[in-house]
C-alpha positions as CSV (number, residue, x, y, z in Angstrom):
1,M,146.1,143.3,82.7
2,K,142.8,142.2,84.2
3,K,143.9,143.1,87.7
4,Q,146.6,145.5,88.8
5,S,149.5,143.2,88.3
6,I,153.0,143.9,89.2
7,V,155.1,143.8,86.1
8,I,158.7,142.6,86.6
9,G,160.9,143.1,83.6
10,I,164.1,140.9,83.7
11,V,167.3,142.2,82.1
12,A,170.0,139.4,82.3
13,D,173.3,138.4,81.0
14,I,173.5,135.1,79.2
15,A,173.0,132.2,81.6
16,A,172.6,134.5,84.6
17,G,169.6,132.5,85.8
18,K,166.5,134.3,84.3
19,G,164.8,131.0,83.7
20,T,165.5,129.8,87.2
21,L,164.1,133.1,88.5
22,A,161.0,132.8,86.5
23,T,160.3,129.2,87.5
24,Y,160.7,130.1,91.1
25,V,158.4,133.1,90.9
26,N,155.8,131.0,88.9
27,N,155.9,128.2,91.5
28,H,155.6,130.5,94.6
29,Y,153.5,133.3,93.5
30,T,150.4,133.8,91.3
31,A,152.5,134.7,88.3
32,K,152.8,134.4,84.5
33,T,156.1,134.6,82.5
34,L,156.2,136.2,79.1
35,R,159.4,135.6,77.2
36,F,160.7,137.5,74.2
37,S,162.2,134.2,73.0
38,T,158.8,132.5,72.8
39,V,157.8,134.5,69.8
40,L,161.1,133.9,68.2
41,R,161.0,130.2,68.8
42,D,157.5,129.9,67.5
43,I,158.5,131.6,64.3
44,L,161.7,129.5,63.9
45,D,159.6,126.3,64.5
46,R,157.1,127.4,61.9
47,L,159.9,128.0,59.4
48,Y,161.5,124.6,60.3
49,L,164.7,126.4,61.3
50,E,167.1,125.5,64.1
51,Q,166.6,127.4,67.4
52,S,170.3,128.3,67.7
53,R,171.4,131.4,69.5
54,K,172.5,132.9,66.1
55,N,169.1,132.2,64.5
56,L,167.2,133.7,67.5
57,A,169.3,136.8,67.5
58,D,169.2,137.2,63.7
59,L,165.4,136.9,63.7
60,A,165.0,139.3,66.6
61,N,167.1,141.8,64.8
62,A,165.2,141.3,61.5
63,L,161.8,141.8,63.2
64,R,163.1,144.9,65.0
65,Q,164.6,146.4,61.8
66,T,161.4,145.7,59.8
67,F,158.7,146.4,62.3
68,G,160.4,148.7,64.9
69,S,162.6,148.2,67.9
70,D,159.8,147.6,70.2
71,I,157.8,144.9,68.2
72,L,158.6,142.1,70.6
73,A,157.8,144.3,73.6
74,T,154.5,145.4,72.1
75,T,153.5,141.8,71.6
76,L,154.3,141.0,75.3
77,V,152.5,144.1,76.5
78,N,149.4,142.9,74.6
79,D,149.9,139.4,76.2
80,A,150.3,141.1,79.6
81,N,147.1,143.0,79.2
82,N,145.2,139.7,78.9
83,A,146.8,138.2,82.0
84,D,144.9,137.9,85.3
85,V,147.7,137.3,87.8
86,D,149.5,139.1,90.7
87,I,152.8,139.2,88.8
88,I,153.8,139.2,85.2
89,L,157.4,138.5,84.5
90,V,158.8,139.8,81.2
91,E,161.9,137.7,80.6
92,G,164.7,138.7,78.3
93,I,164.6,142.5,77.8
94,R,167.5,143.2,75.3
95,S,166.9,146.7,73.9
96,Q,166.2,150.2,75.2
97,G,162.9,150.3,73.3
98,E,161.8,147.1,75.0
99,L,162.9,148.5,78.4
100,D,161.1,151.7,77.8
101,L,157.9,150.1,76.8
102,I,157.9,147.7,79.8
103,T,158.6,150.5,82.3
104,S,155.8,152.6,80.9
105,L,153.4,150.0,82.2
106,P,151.7,150.7,85.6
107,N,153.4,149.0,88.5
108,A,156.5,148.1,86.5
109,H,159.9,147.2,88.0
110,I,163.2,146.1,86.4
111,I,165.5,143.5,87.8
112,Y,169.0,143.0,86.5
113,L,170.4,139.5,86.9
114,T,174.0,138.9,86.4
115,A,176.9,136.6,87.5
116,N,180.6,136.1,86.8
117,P,181.2,135.4,83.1
118,H,183.0,132.1,83.9
119,I,180.1,130.9,86.0
120,R,177.7,131.8,83.2
121,W,179.8,130.1,80.5
122,K,179.8,126.8,82.6
123,R,176.0,127.0,82.9
124,V,175.7,127.4,79.1
125,V,177.8,124.3,78.6
126,E,176.1,122.2,81.2
127,R,172.5,123.0,80.3
128,N,173.2,122.6,76.6
129,E,170.0,124.5,75.6
130,N,170.9,125.5,72.1
131,P,172.7,123.4,69.5
132,G,176.5,123.5,70.0
133,D,176.3,124.8,73.6
134,A,177.9,121.7,75.1
135,Q,181.1,122.2,73.1
136,K,181.2,126.0,73.4
137,T,184.6,127.5,74.5
138,F,184.8,130.5,76.9
139,E,186.0,132.5,73.9
140,Q,182.9,131.6,71.9
141,F,180.7,132.4,74.8
142,Q,182.4,135.8,75.0
143,Q,181.7,136.3,71.3
144,D,178.0,135.5,71.9
145,E,177.8,138.3,74.4
146,T,178.9,140.8,71.7
147,H,176.0,139.8,69.4
148,E,173.5,142.6,68.8
149,S,170.8,140.9,71.0
150,D,173.1,140.5,74.1
151,K,175.6,143.2,74.1
152,Y,173.4,145.8,75.8
153,A,172.5,143.8,78.9
154,T,175.0,145.6,81.1
155,H,173.9,149.1,79.9
156,L,170.2,148.2,80.4
157,G,170.9,146.5,83.8
158,A,172.4,149.8,85.0
159,Q,168.9,151.3,84.6
160,A,167.3,148.6,86.7
161,E,165.7,149.3,90.0
162,Y,167.0,145.9,91.5
163,K,170.2,143.9,90.9
164,I,170.7,140.2,91.7
165,I,174.1,138.7,91.5
166,N,173.5,135.0,91.0
167,E,176.7,133.2,91.9
168,Q,175.8,131.2,95.0
169,D,173.3,128.4,95.7
170,L,169.6,128.3,94.8
171,P,168.4,129.2,98.4
172,T,170.4,132.4,98.2
173,L,168.9,133.3,94.9
174,Y,165.4,132.5,96.1
175,T,166.0,134.7,99.2
176,Q,167.1,137.6,96.9
177,I,164.0,137.2,94.7
178,D,161.6,137.1,97.8
179,N,163.3,140.2,99.2
180,I,162.3,142.1,96.1
181,I,158.9,140.6,95.4
182,N,157.3,140.4,98.9
183,P,157.7,144.2,99.5
184,L,156.2,144.9,96.1
185,L,153.3,142.7,96.8
186,H,152.8,144.2,100.2
187,E,153.0,147.7,98.8
188,R,150.4,146.8,96.1
189,T,147.8,145.7,98.7
190,N,148.2,148.7,100.9
C-alpha cells in the first residue's frame, strides 16, 4: 500500500449485500475494491467456462488445494500493496487462511455482512447474476450455502470486528457503513 490505507475485509453470506457495500464505499470515499471472485472470473473467462456459482467454487477449491489455502488472499495482498487509496476493501473472504492473511495487514478490520436467508434468496433470484439464479428455489439456495466456498461465512463472521445486518433499505445500510468507516478514517488521521 503506497499510503497507510485502511484495509476492510468483508465476510458475507450469499447475497447479503457485499457488492452494494463496496459500490457505496467506492463512490463516497477514496477506495478500491479487491474481489476474490475477480481472479476466478478471469480464469474461467480465459478457459471459456461458464461463470456459474459451482464453477467459481470448484475453481477456488482447486486453486487452494493446489497452491495453498491462502493463494487468493496472497494475490489480493499483492494488489493491495500497489494501491494508493484511503480504503482498500477486500470483498468475499471465505476461508480462515484468507481471513488470517488479511487481518495480518496493518490497519485491517473485518466486517461481517448478513441478512435473513429468505431475503438473501430473493436477492439472488432478482439480480440473476449467475446462470440459473432466476429459477433458483429456496432449497437450492440453501444447498449453495453448504458448498465449500460458502459454508464458513457464519464462523468467519463471528470473528469480525463489525457486523452489519442488511435487511432494511439502502439509506439504513449506508448509515451502518458510515458509522464504521468514518471513525476508522478519523482514527487514522489522528
